[in-house]
mmCIF file as Biopython writes it, N, C-alpha, C and O atoms, coordinates in Angstrom:
data_model
#
loop_
_atom_site.group_PDB
_atom_site.id
_atom_site.type_symbol
_atom_site.label_atom_id
_atom_site.label_alt_id
_atom_site.label_comp_id
_atom_site.label_asym_id
_atom_site.label_entity_id
_atom_site.label_seq_id
_atom_site.pdbx_PDB_ins_code
_atom_site.Cartn_x
_atom_site.Cartn_y
_atom_site.Cartn_z
_atom_site.occupancy
_atom_site.B_iso_or_equiv
_atom_site.auth_seq_id
_atom_site.auth_asym_id
_atom_site.pdbx_PDB_model_num
ATOM 1   N N  . MET A ? 1  ? 0.644  -0.983 0.728   1.0 0.0 1  A 1 
ATOM 2   C CA . MET A ? 1  ? -0.145 -0.271 0.333   1.0 0.0 1  A 1 
ATOM 3   C C  . MET A ? 1  ? 0.718  1.312  0.192   1.0 0.0 1  A 1 
ATOM 4   O O  . MET A ? 1  ? 1.434  1.825  1.052   1.0 0.0 1  A 1 
ATOM 5   N N  . LYS A ? 2  ? 0.505  1.651  -0.667  1.0 0.0 2  A 1 
ATOM 6   C CA . LYS A ? 2  ? 1.041  3.309  -0.918  1.0 0.0 2  A 1 
ATOM 7   C C  . LYS A ? 2  ? 0.984  4.277  0.414   1.0 0.0 2  A 1 
ATOM 8   O O  . LYS A ? 2  ? -0.067 4.359  1.050   1.0 0.0 2  A 1 
ATOM 9   N N  . LYS A ? 3  ? 2.257  5.068  0.839   1.0 0.0 3  A 1 
ATOM 10  C CA . LYS A ? 3  ? 2.114  5.880  1.911   1.0 0.0 3  A 1 
ATOM 11  C C  . LYS A ? 3  ? 1.679  7.218  1.425   1.0 0.0 3  A 1 
ATOM 12  O O  . LYS A ? 3  ? 2.432  7.693  0.575   1.0 0.0 3  A 1 
ATOM 13  N N  . SER A ? 4  ? 1.121  7.612  1.604   1.0 0.0 4  A 1 
ATOM 14  C CA . SER A ? 4  ? 1.105  9.665  1.036   1.0 0.0 4  A 1 
ATOM 15  C C  . SER A ? 4  ? 1.902  10.425 2.130   1.0 0.0 4  A 1 
ATOM 16  O O  . SER A ? 4  ? 2.382  10.079 3.210   1.0 0.0 4  A 1 
ATOM 17  N N  . ALA A ? 5  ? 1.862  11.505 1.492   1.0 0.0 5  A 1 
ATOM 18  C CA . ALA A ? 5  ? 2.431  12.633 2.683   1.0 0.0 5  A 1 
ATOM 19  C C  . ALA A ? 5  ? 1.304  13.162 3.525   1.0 0.0 5  A 1 
ATOM 20  O O  . ALA A ? 5  ? 0.195  13.511 3.122   1.0 0.0 5  A 1 
ATOM 21  N N  . PRO A ? 6  ? 1.811  13.166 4.895   1.0 0.0 6  A 1 
ATOM 22  C CA . PRO A ? 6  ? 0.781  14.141 5.660   1.0 0.0 6  A 1 
ATOM 23  C C  . PRO A ? 6  ? 0.025  15.564 5.114   1.0 0.0 6  A 1 
ATOM 24  O O  . PRO A ? 6  ? 0.552  16.544 4.586   1.0 0.0 6  A 1 
ATOM 25  N N  . LYS A ? 7  ? -0.936 15.397 5.330   1.0 0.0 7  A 1 
ATOM 26  C CA . LYS A ? 7  ? -1.542 16.551 5.343   1.0 0.0 7  A 1 
ATOM 27  C C  . LYS A ? 7  ? -0.896 17.756 5.813   1.0 0.0 7  A 1 
ATOM 28  O O  . LYS A ? 7  ? -0.588 17.615 6.996   1.0 0.0 7  A 1 
ATOM 29  N N  . ASN A ? 8  ? -0.586 18.836 5.371   1.0 0.0 8  A 1 
ATOM 30  C CA . ASN A ? 8  ? -0.485 20.782 6.193   1.0 0.0 8  A 1 
ATOM 31  C C  . ASN A ? 8  ? 1.151  19.976 6.352   1.0 0.0 8  A 1 
ATOM 32  O O  . ASN A ? 8  ? 1.694  20.101 7.449   1.0 0.0 8  A 1 
ATOM 33  N N  . SER A ? 9  ? 1.647  19.437 5.619   1.0 0.0 9  A 1 
ATOM 34  C CA . SER A ? 9  ? 3.089  19.593 5.198   1.0 0.0 9  A 1 
ATOM 35  C C  . SER A ? 9  ? 3.573  20.282 4.336   1.0 0.0 9  A 1 
ATOM 36  O O  . SER A ? 9  ? 3.532  20.167 3.111   1.0 0.0 9  A 1 
ATOM 37  N N  . SER A ? 10 ? 4.151  21.184 5.124   1.0 0.0 10 A 1 
ATOM 38  C CA . SER A ? 10 ? 5.230  22.316 5.011   1.0 0.0 10 A 1 
ATOM 39  C C  . SER A ? 10 ? 6.913  21.732 4.014   1.0 0.0 10 A 1 
ATOM 40  O O  . SER A ? 10 ? 7.226  20.639 4.485   1.0 0.0 10 A 1 
ATOM 41  N N  . PRO A ? 11 ? 7.833  22.117 2.999   1.0 0.0 11 A 1 
ATOM 42  C CA . PRO A ? 11 ? 9.258  21.909 2.934   1.0 0.0 11 A 1 
ATOM 43  C C  . PRO A ? 11 ? 9.512  21.890 3.711   1.0 0.0 11 A 1 
ATOM 44  O O  . PRO A ? 11 ? 9.074  22.695 4.533   1.0 0.0 11 A 1 
ATOM 45  N N  . LYS A ? 12 ? 10.704 20.642 4.123   1.0 0.0 12 A 1 
ATOM 46  C CA . LYS A ? 12 ? 11.647 21.309 4.823   1.0 0.0 12 A 1 
ATOM 47  C C  . LYS A ? 12 ? 12.555 21.555 4.816   1.0 0.0 12 A 1 
ATOM 48  O O  . LYS A ? 12 ? 13.205 20.721 4.186   1.0 0.0 12 A 1 
ATOM 49  N N  . THR A ? 13 ? 13.557 22.888 5.466   1.0 0.0 13 A 1 
ATOM 50  C CA . THR A ? 13 ? 14.736 23.409 5.570   1.0 0.0 13 A 1 
ATOM 51  C C  . THR A ? 13 ? 15.185 22.796 7.012   1.0 0.0 13 A 1 
ATOM 52  O O  . THR A ? 13 ? 14.778 21.810 7.626   1.0 0.0 13 A 1 
ATOM 53  N N  . ASN A ? 14 ? 16.057 23.642 7.272   1.0 0.0 14 A 1 
ATOM 54  C CA . ASN A ? 14 ? 17.399 23.307 8.490   1.0 0.0 14 A 1 
ATOM 55  C C  . ASN A ? 14 ? 16.974 24.433 9.715   1.0 0.0 14 A 1 
ATOM 56  O O  . ASN A ? 14 ? 17.536 24.454 10.810  1.0 0.0 14 A 1 
ATOM 57  N N  . LEU A ? 15 ? 15.972 25.278 9.348   1.0 0.0 15 A 1 
ATOM 58  C CA . LEU A ? 15 ? 15.317 26.680 10.064  1.0 0.0 15 A 1 
ATOM 59  C C  . LEU A ? 15 ? 14.866 25.935 11.226  1.0 0.0 15 A 1 
ATOM 60  O O  . LEU A ? 15 ? 14.640 24.748 11.459  1.0 0.0 15 A 1 
ATOM 61  N N  . PRO A ? 16 ? 14.788 27.386 12.094  1.0 0.0 16 A 1 
ATOM 62  C CA . PRO A ? 16 ? 14.535 26.888 13.520  1.0 0.0 16 A 1 
ATOM 63  C C  . PRO A ? 16 ? 12.942 27.387 13.410  1.0 0.0 16 A 1 
ATOM 64  O O  . PRO A ? 16 ? 12.644 28.375 12.738  1.0 0.0 16 A 1 
ATOM 65  N N  . PRO A ? 17 ? 12.104 26.721 14.028  1.0 0.0 17 A 1 
ATOM 66  C CA . PRO A ? 17 ? 10.535 26.732 13.683  1.0 0.0 17 A 1 
ATOM 67  C C  . PRO A ? 17 ? 10.169 28.716 12.814  1.0 0.0 17 A 1 
ATOM 68  O O  . PRO A ? 17 ? 9.644  29.074 11.760  1.0 0.0 17 A 1 
ATOM 69  N N  . LEU A ? 18 ? 10.922 29.607 14.217  1.0 0.0 18 A 1 
ATOM 70  C CA . LEU A ? 18 ? 10.421 30.245 14.167  1.0 0.0 18 A 1 
ATOM 71  C C  . LEU A ? 18 ? 10.919 31.592 12.910  1.0 0.0 18 A 1 
ATOM 72  O O  . LEU A ? 18 ? 10.462 32.725 12.758  1.0 0.0 18 A 1 
ATOM 73  N N  . ASP A ? 19 ? 11.920 30.924 12.244  1.0 0.0 19 A 1 
ATOM 74  C CA . ASP A ? 19 ? 12.476 31.191 11.150  1.0 0.0 19 A 1 
ATOM 75  C C  . ASP A ? 19 ? 11.761 30.442 9.895   1.0 0.0 19 A 1 
ATOM 76  O O  . ASP A ? 19 ? 11.682 30.837 8.732   1.0 0.0 19 A 1 
ATOM 77  N N  . GLN A ? 20 ? 11.325 29.393 10.404  1.0 0.0 20 A 1 
ATOM 78  C CA . GLN A ? 20 ? 10.410 28.339 9.175   1.0 0.0 20 A 1 
ATOM 79  C C  . GLN A ? 20 ? 9.182  29.316 8.804   1.0 0.0 20 A 1 
ATOM 80  O O  . GLN A ? 20 ? 8.719  29.505 7.679   1.0 0.0 20 A 1 
ATOM 81  N N  . LEU A ? 21 ? 8.789  29.860 9.955   1.0 0.0 21 A 1 
ATOM 82  C CA . LEU A ? 21 ? 7.582  30.568 9.581   1.0 0.0 21 A 1 
ATOM 83  C C  . LEU A ? 21 ? 7.452  31.551 9.100   1.0 0.0 21 A 1 
ATOM 84  O O  . LEU A ? 21 ? 6.395  31.985 8.642   1.0 0.0 21 A 1 
ATOM 85  N N  . ALA A ? 22 ? 8.958  32.326 9.115   1.0 0.0 22 A 1 
ATOM 86  C CA . ALA A ? 22 ? 8.682  34.035 8.359   1.0 0.0 22 A 1 
ATOM 87  C C  . ALA A ? 22 ? 9.401  33.234 6.775   1.0 0.0 22 A 1 
ATOM 88  O O  . ALA A ? 22 ? 9.222  33.501 5.587   1.0 0.0 22 A 1 
ATOM 89  N N  . HIS A ? 23 ? 9.963  32.534 7.238   1.0 0.0 23 A 1 
ATOM 90  C CA . HIS A ? 23 ? 10.959 32.210 5.527   1.0 0.0 23 A 1 
ATOM 91  C C  . HIS A ? 23 ? 9.256  31.409 5.127   1.0 0.0 23 A 1 
ATOM 92  O O  . HIS A ? 23 ? 8.699  32.503 5.032   1.0 0.0 23 A 1 
ATOM 93  N N  . GLU A ? 24 ? 8.423  30.681 4.923   1.0 0.0 24 A 1 
ATOM 94  C CA . GLU A ? 24 ? 7.156  30.338 4.083   1.0 0.0 24 A 1 
ATOM 95  C C  . GLU A ? 24 ? 6.257  31.583 4.458   1.0 0.0 24 A 1 
ATOM 96  O O  . GLU A ? 24 ? 5.254  31.625 3.745   1.0 0.0 24 A 1 
ATOM 97  N N  . ARG A ? 25 ? 6.361  32.906 5.649   1.0 0.0 25 A 1 
ATOM 98  C CA . ARG A ? 25 ? 4.903  33.621 5.010   1.0 0.0 25 A 1 
ATOM 99  C C  . ARG A ? 25 ? 6.063  34.532 3.384   1.0 0.0 25 A 1 
ATOM 100 O O  . ARG A ? 25 ? 5.647  34.986 2.318   1.0 0.0 25 A 1 
ATOM 101 N N  . GLU A ? 26 ? 7.355  34.459 3.871   1.0 0.0 26 A 1 
ATOM 102 C CA . GLU A ? 26 ? 8.060  35.450 2.466   1.0 0.0 26 A 1 
ATOM 103 C C  . GLU A ? 26 ? 7.473  34.965 1.230   1.0 0.0 26 A 1 
ATOM 104 O O  . GLU A ? 26 ? 6.866  35.550 0.333   1.0 0.0 26 A 1 
ATOM 105 N N  . ILE A ? 27 ? 7.935  33.268 1.470   1.0 0.0 27 A 1 
ATOM 106 C CA . ILE A ? 27 ? 7.720  32.894 0.028   1.0 0.0 27 A 1 
ATOM 107 C C  . ILE A ? 27 ? 6.069  32.916 -0.431  1.0 0.0 27 A 1 
ATOM 108 O O  . ILE A ? 27 ? 5.737  32.635 -1.582  1.0 0.0 27 A 1 
ATOM 109 N N  . SER A ? 28 ? 4.998  33.320 0.724   1.0 0.0 28 A 1 
ATOM 110 C CA . SER A ? 28 ? 3.348  33.572 0.558   1.0 0.0 28 A 1 
ATOM 111 C C  . SER A ? 28 ? 3.053  34.600 -0.044  1.0 0.0 28 A 1 
ATOM 112 O O  . SER A ? 28 ? 2.214  34.653 -0.943  1.0 0.0 28 A 1 
ATOM 113 N N  . ARG A ? 29 ? 4.035  36.000 0.591   1.0 0.0 29 A 1 
ATOM 114 C CA . ARG A ? 29 ? 3.590  37.071 0.131   1.0 0.0 29 A 1 
ATOM 115 C C  . ARG A ? 29 ? 4.210  37.372 -1.265  1.0 0.0 29 A 1 
ATOM 116 O O  . ARG A ? 29 ? 3.737  38.207 -2.036  1.0 0.0 29 A 1 
ATOM 117 N N  . ARG A ? 30 ? 5.669  36.370 -1.599  1.0 0.0 30 A 1 
ATOM 118 C CA . ARG A ? 30 ? 6.251  36.734 -2.684  1.0 0.0 30 A 1 
ATOM 119 C C  . ARG A ? 30 ? 5.311  36.348 -4.191  1.0 0.0 30 A 1 
ATOM 120 O O  . ARG A ? 30 ? 5.104  37.053 -5.178  1.0 0.0 30 A 1 
ATOM 121 N N  . ALA A ? 31 ? 4.744  34.534 -3.786  1.0 0.0 31 A 1 
ATOM 122 C CA . ALA A ? 31 ? 3.395  34.437 -4.343  1.0 0.0 31 A 1 
ATOM 123 C C  . ALA A ? 31 ? 2.457  35.576 -5.294  1.0 0.0 31 A 1 
ATOM 124 O O  . ALA A ? 31 ? 2.232  35.948 -6.446  1.0 0.0 31 A 1 
ATOM 125 N N  . TYR A ? 32 ? 2.247  35.716 -4.410  1.0 0.0 32 A 1 
ATOM 126 C CA . TYR A ? 32 ? 0.565  36.492 -3.777  1.0 0.0 32 A 1 
ATOM 127 C C  . TYR A ? 32 ? 1.095  37.585 -5.312  1.0 0.0 32 A 1 
ATOM 128 O O  . TYR A ? 32 ? 0.641  37.759 -6.443  1.0 0.0 32 A 1 
ATOM 129 N N  . GLU A ? 33 ? 2.024  37.998 -4.690  1.0 0.0 33 A 1 
ATOM 130 C CA . GLU A ? 33 ? 3.130  39.465 -6.213  1.0 0.0 33 A 1 
ATOM 131 C C  . GLU A ? 33 ? 2.869  38.705 -7.327  1.0 0.0 33 A 1 
ATOM 132 O O  . GLU A ? 33 ? 2.033  38.970 -8.191  1.0 0.0 33 A 1 
ATOM 133 N N  . LEU A ? 34 ? 3.539  37.833 -7.293  1.0 0.0 34 A 1 
ATOM 134 C CA . LEU A ? 34 ? 3.791  36.800 -8.612  1.0 0.0 34 A 1 
ATOM 135 C C  . LEU A ? 34 ? 2.401  36.393 -9.067  1.0 0.0 34 A 1 
ATOM 136 O O  . LEU A ? 34 ? 2.229  36.953 -10.150 1.0 0.0 34 A 1 
ATOM 137 N N  . TRP A ? 35 ? 1.522  35.808 -8.803  1.0 0.0 35 A 1 
ATOM 138 C CA . TRP A ? 35 ? -0.606 35.761 -9.153  1.0 0.0 35 A 1 
ATOM 139 C C  . TRP A ? 35 ? -1.160 37.249 -9.411  1.0 0.0 35 A 1 
ATOM 140 O O  . TRP A ? 35 ? -2.103 37.418 -10.184 1.0 0.0 35 A 1 
ATOM 141 N N  . GLU A ? 36 ? -0.306 38.738 -8.479  1.0 0.0 36 A 1 
ATOM 142 C CA . GLU A ? 36 ? -1.216 40.082 -8.947  1.0 0.0 36 A 1 
ATOM 143 C C  . GLU A ? 36 ? -0.414 39.864 -10.529 1.0 0.0 36 A 1 
ATOM 144 O O  . GLU A ? 36 ? -0.995 39.740 -11.608 1.0 0.0 36 A 1 
ATOM 145 N N  . ALA A ? 37 ? 0.652  39.862 -10.360 1.0 0.0 37 A 1 
ATOM 146 C CA . ALA A ? 37 ? 1.542  40.281 -11.740 1.0 0.0 37 A 1 
ATOM 147 C C  . ALA A ? 37 ? 1.346  39.400 -13.190 1.0 0.0 37 A 1 
ATOM 148 O O  . ALA A ? 37 ? 1.686  39.842 -14.288 1.0 0.0 37 A 1 
ATOM 149 N N  . ALA A ? 38 ? 0.943  38.525 -13.043 1.0 0.0 38 A 1 
ATOM 150 C CA . ALA A ? 38 ? -0.019 37.539 -14.173 1.0 0.0 38 A 1 
ATOM 151 C C  . ALA A ? 38 ? -1.484 37.725 -14.364 1.0 0.0 38 A 1 
ATOM 152 O O  . ALA A ? 38 ? -2.060 37.101 -15.256 1.0 0.0 38 A 1 
ATOM 153 N N  . GLY A ? 39 ? -2.260 38.725 -13.409 1.0 0.0 39 A 1 
ATOM 154 C CA . GLY A ? 39 ? -3.408 38.826 -13.619 1.0 0.0 39 A 1 
ATOM 155 C C  . GLY A ? 39 ? -4.125 38.174 -12.778 1.0 0.0 39 A 1 
ATOM 156 O O  . GLY A ? 39 ? -5.354 38.218 -12.826 1.0 0.0 39 A 1 
ATOM 157 N N  . GLY A ? 40 ? -3.700 37.726 -12.204 1.0 0.0 40 A 1 
ATOM 158 C CA . GLY A ? 40 ? -4.335 37.410 -10.371 1.0 0.0 40 A 1 
ATOM 159 C C  . GLY A ? 40 ? -6.044 36.321 -11.005 1.0 0.0 40 A 1 
ATOM 160 O O  . GLY A ? 40 ? -7.200 36.474 -10.609 1.0 0.0 40 A 1 
ATOM 161 N N  . HIS A ? 41 ? -5.371 35.047 -12.333 1.0 0.0 41 A 1 
ATOM 162 C CA . HIS A ? 41 ? -6.424 34.262 -12.379 1.0 0.0 41 A 1 
ATOM 163 C C  . HIS A ? 41 ? -5.894 33.329 -11.635 1.0 0.0 41 A 1 
ATOM 164 O O  . HIS A ? 41 ? -4.706 33.409 -11.322 1.0 0.0 41 A 1 
ATOM 165 N N  . HIS A ? 42 ? -6.903 31.988 -11.105 1.0 0.0 42 A 1 
ATOM 166 C CA . HIS A ? 42 ? -7.092 30.851 -10.602 1.0 0.0 42 A 1 
ATOM 167 C C  . HIS A ? 42 ? -6.421 29.901 -10.883 1.0 0.0 42 A 1 
ATOM 168 O O  . HIS A ? 42 ? -6.248 29.919 -12.101 1.0 0.0 42 A 1 
ATOM 169 N N  . GLY A ? 43 ? -6.048 29.259 -10.535 1.0 0.0 43 A 1 
ATOM 170 C CA . GLY A ? 43 ? -5.365 27.945 -11.661 1.0 0.0 43 A 1 
ATOM 171 C C  . GLY A ? 43 ? -3.890 27.602 -11.177 1.0 0.0 43 A 1 
ATOM 172 O O  . GLY A ? 43 ? -3.453 26.453 -11.230 1.0 0.0 43 A 1 
ATOM 173 N N  . ASP A ? 44 ? -3.180 28.644 -10.718 1.0 0.0 44 A 1 
ATOM 174 C CA . ASP A ? 44 ? -1.704 29.239 -11.064 1.0 0.0 44 A 1 
ATOM 175 C C  . ASP A ? 44 ? -0.594 29.276 -9.830  1.0 0.0 44 A 1 
ATOM 176 O O  . ASP A ? 44 ? 0.588  29.607 -9.735  1.0 0.0 44 A 1 
ATOM 177 N N  . ASP A ? 45 ? -1.940 28.589 -8.653  1.0 0.0 45 A 1 
ATOM 178 C CA . ASP A ? 45 ? -0.997 28.969 -7.297  1.0 0.0 45 A 1 
ATOM 179 C C  . ASP A ? 45 ? -0.099 28.434 -7.104  1.0 0.0 45 A 1 
ATOM 180 O O  . ASP A ? 45 ? 0.818  28.987 -6.496  1.0 0.0 45 A 1 
ATOM 181 N N  . LEU A ? 46 ? 0.050  26.477 -7.768  1.0 0.0 46 A 1 
ATOM 182 C CA . LEU A ? 46 ? 1.165  26.387 -7.250  1.0 0.0 46 A 1 
ATOM 183 C C  . LEU A ? 46 ? 2.516  27.014 -8.228  1.0 0.0 46 A 1 
ATOM 184 O O  . LEU A ? 46 ? 3.592  27.330 -7.720  1.0 0.0 46 A 1 
ATOM 185 N N  . ARG A ? 47 ? 2.270  27.097 -9.436  1.0 0.0 47 A 1 
ATOM 186 C CA . ARG A ? 47 ? 3.486  27.855 -10.615 1.0 0.0 47 A 1 
ATOM 187 C C  . ARG A ? 47 ? 4.033  28.872 -9.040  1.0 0.0 47 A 1 
ATOM 188 O O  . ARG A ? 47 ? 4.814  28.406 -8.210  1.0 0.0 47 A 1 
ATOM 189 N N  . HIS A ? 48 ? 3.433  30.223 -8.942  1.0 0.0 48 A 1 
ATOM 190 C CA . HIS A ? 48 ? 3.851  31.398 -8.660  1.0 0.0 48 A 1 
ATOM 191 C C  . HIS A ? 48 ? 4.727  30.851 -7.217  1.0 0.0 48 A 1 
ATOM 192 O O  . HIS A ? 48 ? 5.881  31.201 -6.970  1.0 0.0 48 A 1 
ATOM 193 N N  . TRP A ? 49 ? 3.789  29.800 -6.231  1.0 0.0 49 A 1 
ATOM 194 C CA . TRP A ? 49 ? 4.442  29.261 -4.994  1.0 0.0 49 A 1 
ATOM 195 C C  . TRP A ? 49 ? 5.850  29.327 -5.055  1.0 0.0 49 A 1 
ATOM 196 O O  . TRP A ? 49 ? 6.719  29.930 -4.426  1.0 0.0 49 A 1 
ATOM 197 N N  . LEU A ? 50 ? 5.798  27.890 -6.752  1.0 0.0 50 A 1 
ATOM 198 C CA . LEU A ? 50 ? 7.322  27.487 -7.001  1.0 0.0 50 A 1 
ATOM 199 C C  . LEU A ? 50 ? 8.325  28.182 -7.297  1.0 0.0 50 A 1 
ATOM 200 O O  . LEU A ? 50 ? 9.491  27.955 -6.975  1.0 0.0 50 A 1 
ATOM 201 N N  . ALA A ? 51 ? 7.744  29.426 -8.185  1.0 0.0 51 A 1 
ATOM 202 C CA . ALA A ? 51 ? 8.680  30.312 -8.414  1.0 0.0 51 A 1 
ATOM 203 C C  . ALA A ? 51 ? 9.306  30.890 -6.908  1.0 0.0 51 A 1 
ATOM 204 O O  . ALA A ? 51 ? 10.434 31.022 -6.434  1.0 0.0 51 A 1 
ATOM 205 N N  . ALA A ? 52 ? 7.879  31.157 -6.438  1.0 0.0 52 A 1 
ATOM 206 C CA . ALA A ? 52 ? 8.273  32.633 -5.360  1.0 0.0 52 A 1 
ATOM 207 C C  . ALA A ? 52 ? 9.222  31.683 -4.298  1.0 0.0 52 A 1 
ATOM 208 O O  . ALA A ? 52 ? 10.012 32.438 -3.730  1.0 0.0 52 A 1 
ATOM 209 N N  . GLU A ? 53 ? 9.379  30.399 -3.893  1.0 0.0 53 A 1 
ATOM 210 C CA . GLU A ? 53 ? 10.474 29.091 -3.285  1.0 0.0 53 A 1 
ATOM 211 C C  . GLU A ? 53 ? 11.718 29.415 -4.068  1.0 0.0 53 A 1 
ATOM 212 O O  . GLU A ? 53 ? 12.606 29.711 -3.270  1.0 0.0 53 A 1 
ATOM 213 N N  . ARG A ? 54 ? 12.090 29.471 -5.188  1.0 0.0 54 A 1 
ATOM 214 C CA . ARG A ? 54 ? 13.029 29.723 -6.342  1.0 0.0 54 A 1 
ATOM 215 C C  . ARG A ? 54 ? 13.507 31.201 -5.454  1.0 0.0 54 A 1 
ATOM 216 O O  . ARG A ? 54 ? 14.268 31.417 -4.510  1.0 0.0 54 A 1 
ATOM 217 N N  . GLU A ? 55 ? 12.608 32.056 -6.327  1.0 0.0 55 A 1 
ATOM 218 C CA . GLU A ? 55 ? 13.880 33.255 -5.489  1.0 0.0 55 A 1 
ATOM 219 C C  . GLU A ? 55 ? 13.984 33.481 -3.969  1.0 0.0 55 A 1 
ATOM 220 O O  . GLU A ? 55 ? 15.165 33.538 -3.629  1.0 0.0 55 A 1 
ATOM 221 N N  . VAL A ? 56 ? 13.380 33.584 -3.258  1.0 0.0 56 A 1 
ATOM 222 C CA . VAL A ? 56 ? 13.522 33.529 -1.824  1.0 0.0 56 A 1 
ATOM 223 C C  . VAL A ? 56 ? 15.023 32.794 -1.578  1.0 0.0 56 A 1 
ATOM 224 O O  . VAL A ? 56 ? 16.111 33.338 -1.389  1.0 0.0 56 A 1 
ATOM 225 N N  . GLN A ? 57 ? 14.640 31.179 -1.658  1.0 0.0 57 A 1 
ATOM 226 C CA . GLN A ? 57 ? 15.815 30.491 -1.849  1.0 0.0 57 A 1 
ATOM 227 C C  . GLN A ? 57 ? 16.989 31.758 -2.372  1.0 0.0 57 A 1 
ATOM 228 O O  . GLN A ? 57 ? 17.656 32.464 -1.616  1.0 0.0 57 A 1 
ATOM 229 N N  . ALA A ? 58 ? 16.992 31.776 -3.675  1.0 0.0 58 A 1 
ATOM 230 C CA . ALA A ? 58 ? 18.256 32.237 -3.928  1.0 0.0 58 A 1 
ATOM 231 C C  . ALA A ? 58 ? 18.485 33.305 -3.287  1.0 0.0 58 A 1 
ATOM 232 O O  . ALA A ? 58 ? 19.704 33.418 -3.157  1.0 0.0 58 A 1 
ATOM 233 N N  . ARG A ? 59 ? 17.793 34.369 -2.696  1.0 0.0 59 A 1 
ATOM 234 C CA . ARG A ? 59 ? 18.368 35.706 -2.124  1.0 0.0 59 A 1 
ATOM 235 C C  . ARG A ? 59 ? 19.091 35.091 -0.787  1.0 0.0 59 A 1 
ATOM 236 O O  . ARG A ? 59 ? 20.303 35.220 -0.612  1.0 0.0 59 A 1 
ATOM 237 N N  . SER A ? 60 ? 18.184 34.368 0.196   1.0 0.0 60 A 1 
ATOM 238 C CA . SER A ? 60 ? 18.532 33.757 0.868   1.0 0.0 60 A 1 
ATOM 239 C C  . SER A ? 60 ? 20.003 33.052 0.653   1.0 0.0 60 A 1 
ATOM 240 O O  . SER A ? 60 ? 20.780 33.789 1.260   1.0 0.0 60 A 1 
ATOM 241 N N  . GLU A ? 61 ? 20.530 32.286 0.241   1.0 0.0 61 A 1 
ATOM 242 C CA . GLU A ? 61 ? 21.512 32.052 -0.605  1.0 0.0 61 A 1 
ATOM 243 C C  . GLU A ? 61 ? 22.978 32.782 -1.213  1.0 0.0 61 A 1 
ATOM 244 O O  . GLU A ? 61 ? 24.154 32.422 -1.281  1.0 0.0 61 A 1 
ATOM 245 N N  . SER A ? 62 ? 22.586 33.402 -1.412  1.0 0.0 62 A 1 
ATOM 246 C CA . SER A ? 62 ? 23.930 35.078 -1.857  1.0 0.0 62 A 1 
ATOM 247 C C  . SER A ? 62 ? 23.799 36.028 -0.722  1.0 0.0 62 A 1 
ATOM 248 O O  . SER A ? 62 ? 24.552 37.002 -0.752  1.0 0.0 62 A 1 
ATOM 249 N N  . ALA A ? 63 ? 22.856 35.897 0.417   1.0 0.0 63 A 1 
ATOM 250 C CA . ALA A ? 63 ? 23.265 36.223 1.350   1.0 0.0 63 A 1 
ATOM 251 C C  . ALA A ? 63 ? 24.142 35.896 2.412   1.0 0.0 63 A 1 
ATOM 252 O O  . ALA A ? 63 ? 24.649 36.586 3.297   1.0 0.0 63 A 1 
ATOM 253 N N  . LYS A ? 64 ? 24.204 34.804 2.158   1.0 0.0 64 A 1 
ATOM 254 C CA . LYS A ? 64 ? 25.164 34.264 3.420   1.0 0.0 64 A 1 
ATOM 255 C C  . LYS A ? 64 ? 26.342 33.943 2.880   1.0 0.0 64 A 1 
ATOM 256 O O  . LYS A ? 64 ? 27.250 33.511 3.590   1.0 0.0 64 A 1 
#
């Protein structure tokens, strides 16, 4: 039997819990900006989230 990922699972990072929350909020904010800039059409939430996640991760890595 195939096991599925638990619901409400978030991407795993090596950040402490409060930093993880801030990280996810930053991704959420950026994904919303991307969604608005693309015209606010429903159905592209995953594409915007993944793009925002890549941007936030890249910024985080370049700041190190």
